[in-house]
N, C-alpha and C positions, 0 to 999 in steps of 0.2 A: 674402427678396424683393429686397434689395439686389443679391445675386448674379445674380438673375434679370434685373433692369433692366440691369446691366452687360453681361450676355450679350447682351441685345437690341440695346443701344447699339452694341456691337462689331460684332454680326452686321449690323445695318442699315447701319452706316457702311462697312464693307468692301465690301458687296454694292451699295450706292449707287455707291461709288467704281468697282467693276468695271462696273457699268451705263454709267457715263460712259466708260470706256475702250473698251467694246464698241461703244458708239455711234459714238465717234470712229474706231474702226477700220472700221466699216461704211462710213462717209464716205470713208476713205481707200481702202477696197476698191473703191468705186465709181470713184474717180479711177485707180486702177491698171488696172481693166477697160477703162475708157475709152481710156486711154492705150496699152494693150496692142492694142485693135482699131483705133483711129483714130490712134495716135501718128504713124505715117509720113505719113499723109494730112495731118495737122495741121501738121507740121513740115517738109514737103518740097513747095514749090509747083511744082517741076519734074517731080513723080511723073508717069510716063507714063500710069498708069491713073487718074489723079486724077478726071476727070470720070465715069468709070464706076464708080469705087470705092464711092460711096454706093448704087448700084443692087445691087453685090455683097454689101452688108452689110445694108441695110435690108429688101430684100425677102425673103431667107431668115429674118431675125430676125422679120419681120411674120408669116410663116407659123407660126413657133414661138409667138409671142405669141398669135396667134389660136387655136391649137390649145389652149393652156393656159387661155386665158380661157374657152373652151367647156367645158373640163373642170373648172377650178376656180371659175370665176366672176370678177367684176370686182375685180381687185386691182391695186395696193395700195389700201387705203382712203385717202380723203382726210383732211385734218385735221378738216374739218367732219363727215365721217362718224364719225371717232373721238370727237369731242366729243358728237355726238348719241348714240352708243352709251353713253358715260359717263353723260350726263344721264338716259338712259332707264333703264338698269340699275344705275347706280352703279359700274360697272367696265367694263374692256374684255376680251373674251375672248381670251386670248393663246395659245390652243391652235392658231390658224391663222396664226400669225406667218410660218410658212415660205412661205405663199402670197404674202404681201406682199414678202417678202424675194426670192423667185424672180422674180416678174413685175417687181418694181421694178428689180432688177438687169438683167433682160433688156431692158427698156424703155430705161433709161438707158444701157446698153452699146451698144444698137442706134443710138444717137444721137438719140433722141427729145427733142423740145424741151419737156422737163418737168424739174422739179427733184426733188432727193432728199428734200425735206422730208416729202413724204407718207409714203413708206416708212419714213423715220427716225422719224417720229412714232409709227407703228404699232408698230415694233420697241421703241422707248423706252418707250412707254406700257405695251405688254405686259410688258416686264421689270419696270417699276415695280409693275404689278398683281400679277405673280408674287411680287415681294419683299413686297408688302403681305399677300398671303395667307400666306406664310411667317411673318411677324411676328405675324399674328393667331393662328396656330396655336401659336407659341412662348409668346405671352401667355396663352393659355388652357389648354393642355394639357400644358405642360412645366413642371417646378418649378425647374429650375436650368440648368446648363450643357448645351448640345446643339449638335451640329454640323449644318450645313445638310443634309448628305446623309442625316441621320437623320430629317428631317421629310418625311414623305409627304402630299401635298395631296389630301385626299379631300373630295368635294363635301358630303357629310352632315355631316362634321366641321366644314366651313367655315361651314354654315348655323347651327351652334351657337356659332360664334365672334363676338366684337364686330367691328363694321366698323372698317376701318383708320383712318377719321377719328377714331374714338372712342379711339384710343391717344394722341392729342396733346390738350392742353388747348384749343388754339385752331387754326382752319384755317390761319392764317398760319404757325404753329409747323411744322405738317406740310409746308407748301409750301416754306418756306425750308430746312428740315432736308434734304429730298430734293434740292431744286434746288442747294444748296451743295456736297453730296457729288458728285452727278453733274458739276457745273461743274468742280470741281477734277480729277475724273478725265479729263474731256474736254481741259482745258488741258494736263495732263501728256502725254497722247497726242500731241496737236498738237505739242508741244515735241520729243517723241521722233521724230515722223514729220512734219517741217516741210513745208508745202505752199506754195509761193510763188504768190500769186494775190490774189483780193479780200479774203479774210479776214485783215486785218492793219491795225491803226490806223496810218495814215501821215499825214504832214504835206504841206502845199503852201502856198507863200506866197500869201497872199490880199490883194489891194489894195483896201482899203475906201474907198468915196466915197459922198457923198450921192446921186449918180446912182442908186445901187443901189435906193434906196427907191422911186424912180419905175419904173424899168425892170424891177424884180422882179415886178411884176404880170404882165408878158407871159409868162414861163415858168410861173408859177403857174397862170394862166388855161390855158396849153397843156397843163400837166400834168392839170389838172382835166378838160379836154375829152377828153384821151387815155384817162383813167381811165374815164370814162363810155362811151367807145367800147369799151375793153377788156371792160367788164362787159357791154355790149350783145352783143358777139360771143359771149361766154361763154354768155349765154342763148340765143342763136341756135343755137349748135353743140350745146347740150344736147339739141336736138330729134333730132339725127342719132343719139343714142343709143337713140332709140325706133324707129329704122328696122328693118324686118322683114328684116334681112339677117343671114346667118350670121356669128358672131363671127370665124371664120376668114377669111371674105371681106373683112370690114371692115379687119381688122388688116393683112391682106396689101395691100389696096388702098391703105391709108395709107403702107405701105412704099414703094410705087411713086410715090404723089404727094410724099412727103417727098424722095425721091431726085431728082425732077424740080425741086423747089423749090431744091435745092442748085446747079442749073445758073444760077440767078439770083443766090444768095448762099449761102455756106456757114454764115452765121449762123442759117439755118433749123434747124440742128442743135444739139443739146445745150441744156442749161438756161441757160447763159451765166454762171453765177456766177463761174467762174474766167477768164472773158474780159472782164468788166466793166471792170477797170482798164486792161487793154491796149487794149480798144476805145476807151475814152475818150481815150486818148492819140493814137489815129489818126483818130478820128471826124470831126475838123474838115477832114481831106483829102478827105472825100466831100462831094457836092453835097447840099444840104438835101433835094432831091427823092428822092435815093437813100437818105438817112437815113430818111425817112419810109416809103419802100418796105421798108427793113429792119424797121421797127417793125411795119408792116402784116403782112409775111411771118411775122415771129415771133410775132405774136399769133395769126394763123390757124393756123400750125404748132402752136402749144401747145393751143389749143382743139379744133382739128379732130382732132389726134392723140389727145387725151384721149377724145374722143367716139368714136374708132374702135378703142379698146382699149389704146392706149399710154398708160397712166395714170401719173400723179405729180403732183408740186407744181407750182404756177403762180405762186409769188412771184418767183422769180429770173428766169424769162422776162419777167414784168412789169416788173422793175426794169431788165432789159437793154433792153426796147423802150422804156422811159421815157428811158433814157440817149440813146438814138438821137433820140428826139423833142427832148430838151433840147439836144443838139448841133445839131439842125437850127435850133432857135430862136436859138441863140447866135450863128450867123452874121448875125443881122439887128439885134442890139442891141448897144450900145457898153459892156458890162460884161464883167468876166472870165468866160470860158466855163465855169470850174470852178463859179462861183456859179450861173450859168443853169442848167447841167446839175443841179446839186444841188437848186435850188428846183424844177424840173419833176419830178425823181424823187420828192422828198418829197411833193408835192402829189398826184401820180399814185398813190403806194403808200398814202398816208393814206386815200384814198377807197376804194381797192381792198380793203384790210384793215379799214378802219373801226376801227382802234385806233392812235391817235396816238402814245401812248407806245411800244407795240412797234415801230412804224414808225421813230421816232426812234432808238430803241436798236439796231435792226437796221441802219440806214443809217449810223450813226456808224462801223461797222466797214467800211463800203464807200467812205464819202466822207472828205474831208480832216477831220481832227479839229478843226481851227481853226474849221470851219463848224458845230460842235456847237450852240451857242447858236441860231444862225439855223435849224437843222434842227428844234430843239424848238418854237421859236415858229412857224414856218411849218406844222408838222404840226397844231398845236392851232387855229391860225387857219383853215387848210383844213378841218379838221373841223366847225368852227363853220358855215362857208360850206355844207358838204355837208348838215348837219342842217337849214339854213334853207331850202335848195333842195328837200330832201325834203319838209319841212313844206309849202312852197308848192305843189309838184306833188301832194301828197296831197289 
């Protein structure tokens, strides 16, 4: 029995580690594909074909995406859809991982204003479920040492095996075991393949004063209002998904519309996660009106594109749009712009995600680390305000 437990521990540790590496490699693959397709466009402002380039990329990709959506269905699944499947059946069907992988890469590589978190969640969750099934079979049907390639996953055999959660004494033990191993693998691969951008704890000198207490209400209110506007447009464009139009037509049409939006601002493209830091450094050079226009176009580009078949995550486009709103507000109040932008982003994302702890942890990697206490406090205060408003409206 002891040898069997050691076998399972080594097996699960190694494969949890590998899952973390594969997850990070997928994220790096996305960045390499985007840079391969859009690198010259992003780095050369004097590119002669620059105004026409989005049309040459987005429209053909729109045709391909529409064709695959028609054949395969609406992929990648969103985080909400993944959670729904897990709650409903207790697991995620990982056999269709390649659909989310393919359509996720295509939409992101084509410049869609959606994030990689949706397809990444599907792939990582699928691999975790696959690992869980392997461990269940090892626990029940193998007496001692066994290699992973010797374990065949059979549905009938799985039905006779204990659930994955039953292999741990507590739910927290399972969660922390898997999370720890995947996190270590992810950190290692990002060290091996460093990516300069938003994901890195960075410092910035913060000038604290009592005026922050008074003026902080302005960006918090602005962030809250933008969050409700973001969610309202999300519900509005959800109706577009029900339009009785062929998937090929909708995806191609969005390729044309997205190309036209780039004539106003190139920020209509991409999710924005690796442009957040660089954008925050130059945002104050834009007028407040143009910053609000960027936030509007980014929001429309995300929700409309998703509804037209260019599916993906919405968290990072929401963060980017919130940064634009915060930068616009910062030009009207006498406190440090970094504080103003941070407060607006925290307020907005807290309401959009409705998870203050997740919001705070995520934004610490994007905002100056010296603002960490302010980020946590603001997230929980905004959540209380949000719950109060929902209760009154209900």
